Structure formats: structure tokens, C-alpha cells
C-alpha positions in Angstrom: 100.9 128.6 79.5 103.9 126.7 78.2 106.0 124.4 80.2 109.0 126.7 80.0 106.9 129.6 81.4 105.6 127.4 84.2 109.1 126.2 85.2 110.4 129.7 85.0 107.7 131.0 87.3 108.3 128.2 89.8 112.0 128.9 89.8 111.5 132.6 90.3 109.2 131.8 93.2 110.9 129.0 95.0 114.6 129.1 94.0 116.5 132.0 95.5 119.2 133.5 93.3 122.0 132.9 95.8 121.2 129.1 95.8 121.2 129.1 92.0 124.5 130.9 92.0 125.9 128.2 94.3 124.7 125.5 92.0 126.3 127.3 89.0 129.6 127.5 90.9 129.5 123.9 91.9 128.8 123.0 88.2 131.9 124.9 87.1 134.2 123.3 89.7 132.7 119.8 89.5 135.3 117.2 88.9 135.9 113.5 89.1 137.9 112.2 92.0 139.8 109.0 91.5 137.8 106.4 89.6 134.4 107.4 90.9 132.9 107.6 87.4 129.3 106.6 88.4 129.1 109.3 91.1 130.6 111.9 88.8 128.1 111.2 86.0 125.2 111.1 88.4 126.0 114.5 89.9 126.8 115.9 86.5 123.3 115.0 85.2 121.7 116.3 88.4 123.5 119.7 88.0 122.4 119.7 84.3 118.8 119.5 85.4 119.2 122.2 88.0 121.2 124.5 85.8 119.8 124.1 82.3 121.1 127.4 81.1 124.7 126.2 81.5 124.2 123.2 79.2 121.9 124.7 76.5 122.4 124.1 73.6 123.6 120.5 73.7 127.2 121.2 72.6 127.8 123.1 75.8 126.8 120.1 77.9 129.1 117.8 75.9 132.0 120.3 76.1 131.5 120.7 79.9 131.3 116.9 80.4 134.4 116.2 78.4 136.5 119.0 79.9 135.4 117.9 83.4 135.8 114.2 82.9 139.1 114.2 81.0 141.0 117.2 82.1 139.9 117.5 85.8 140.1 113.8 86.6 143.9 113.8 86.2 
């Protein structure tokens, strides 16, 4: 069994779809507040680990980070 198959099976068993949907929504509206760069980056990377489909391939992750960091921080 590959690692991808194993993680998918765990996710299907222990992560309800409504919780994953909440994380996806949080990821889309995630923004930096004031000058809290460290907290923003920490949560962004946590959400990337929890929602890998939203940041795969790598250019999606970069695009999301830049758009969140630059445009939503204003």
C-alpha cells in the first residue's frame, strides 16, 4: 500500500466531509490581519497540510500565498 492510499483511507475514515469543507472555506478566506506575519504563515502552512488538494501542484500554493499575503493584508 502506498503512502497516498494510506492517508486517503485515514481521511475517509476519520475526517468527515463537512469538517474538510470548513477547512477549505477557511483556507479561501484566510488573510493576514495587521502585521501578524508569523501567525499568518503558520496557519497558512497548517491549512496546506490539512487541504493538500488546494495547493497541489506547487504553483497553486504560491499563487494562494501571494494573493492572500499581498492583496488581503491591505
